[in-house]
C-alpha positions as YAML, in Angstrom:
chain: A
units: angstrom
residues:
- id: 1
  name: MET
  ca: [75.87, 110.89, 91.94]
- id: 2
  name: GLN
  ca: [78.27, 111.70, 89.12]
- id: 3
  name: ASN
  ca: [77.47, 110.97, 85.50]
- id: 4
  name: THR
  ca: [79.99, 108.36, 84.30]
- id: 5
  name: GLU
  ca: [78.68, 107.90, 80.76]
- id: 6
  name: ASN
  ca: [81.74, 109.47, 79.14]
- id: 7
  name: LYS
  ca: [84.32, 108.53, 81.74]
- id: 8
  name: GLU
  ca: [86.62, 105.56, 81.52]
- id: 9
  name: ILE
  ca: [86.50, 103.46, 84.67]
- id: 10
  name: TRP
  ca: [89.68, 101.71, 85.79]
- id: 11
  name: THR
  ca: [89.86, 98.63, 87.99]
- id: 12
  name: ALA
  ca: [92.72, 97.76, 90.36]
- id: 13
  name: LEU
  ca: [93.99, 94.17, 90.24]
- id: 14
  name: TYR
  ca: [96.03, 93.24, 93.31]
- id: 15
  name: ALA
  ca: [98.56, 90.43, 93.63]
- id: 16
  name: ARG
  ca: [100.66, 89.61, 96.68]
- id: 17
  name: LEU
  ca: [103.90, 87.68, 97.00]
- id: 18
  name: SER
  ca: [103.59, 84.58, 99.14]
- id: 19
  name: MET
  ca: [106.16, 84.22, 101.91]
- id: 20
  name: ASP
  ca: [106.73, 80.67, 100.61]
- id: 21
  name: ASP
  ca: [108.21, 82.14, 97.42]
- id: 22
  name: GLY
  ca: [110.77, 84.25, 99.22]
- id: 23
  name: ASN
  ca: [111.12, 87.94, 98.54]
- id: 24
  name: VAL
  ca: [113.09, 87.85, 95.31]
- id: 25
  name: GLY
  ca: [111.62, 89.64, 92.30]
- id: 26
  name: GLU
  ca: [108.36, 88.74, 90.61]
- id: 27
  name: SER
  ca: [107.88, 85.06, 91.34]
- id: 28
  name: MET
  ca: [105.84, 82.44, 89.53]
- id: 29
  name: SER
  ca: [103.18, 83.04, 92.17]
- id: 30
  name: ILE
  ca: [102.81, 86.68, 91.11]
- id: 31
  name: GLY
  ca: [102.85, 85.76, 87.43]
- id: 32
  name: SER
  ca: [100.13, 83.17, 87.99]
- id: 33
  name: GLN
  ca: [98.01, 85.57, 90.02]
- id: 34
  name: LYS
  ca: [98.29, 88.26, 87.36]
- id: 35
  name: ALA
  ca: [97.25, 85.81, 84.62]
- id: 36
  name: ILE
  ca: [94.22, 84.67, 86.63]
- id: 37
  name: LEU
  ca: [93.20, 88.23, 87.51]
- id: 38
  name: LYS
  ca: [93.56, 89.41, 83.91]
- id: 39
  name: ARG
  ca: [91.53, 86.48, 82.56]
- id: 40
  name: LYS
  ca: [88.74, 87.01, 85.11]
- id: 41
  name: ALA
  ca: [88.63, 90.79, 84.52]
- id: 42
  name: GLU
  ca: [88.32, 90.29, 80.76]
- id: 43
  name: GLU
  ca: [85.63, 87.60, 81.24]
- id: 44
  name: MET
  ca: [83.70, 90.24, 83.18]
- id: 45
  name: GLY
  ca: [84.14, 92.81, 80.40]
- id: 46
  name: ILE
  ca: [86.76, 94.82, 82.28]
- id: 47
  name: HIS
  ca: [89.47, 96.00, 79.92]
- id: 48
  name: SER
  ca: [90.84, 99.06, 81.72]
- id: 49
  name: TYR
  ca: [92.82, 97.76, 84.67]
- id: 50
  name: LYS
  ca: [96.10, 98.26, 86.43]
- id: 51
  name: PHE
  ca: [98.07, 95.73, 88.43]
- id: 52
  name: TYR
  ca: [99.27, 96.50, 91.93]
- id: 53
  name: VAL
  ca: [101.80, 94.03, 93.31]
- id: 54
  name: GLU
  ca: [102.93, 93.75, 96.92]
- id: 55
  name: MET
  ca: [106.27, 92.03, 97.37]
...
């Protein structure tokens, strides 16, 4: 097992466009998902994250 004491750990946050929103840009659905994911990550003490969005 690797020693991770001095390594920054990143977390992937994934949002997906609903077919109900159509496939045009970043919809309100994606914006809402990102806000929820960010809030939950920070509640859990996760501050190094990157969003991945499937449209």
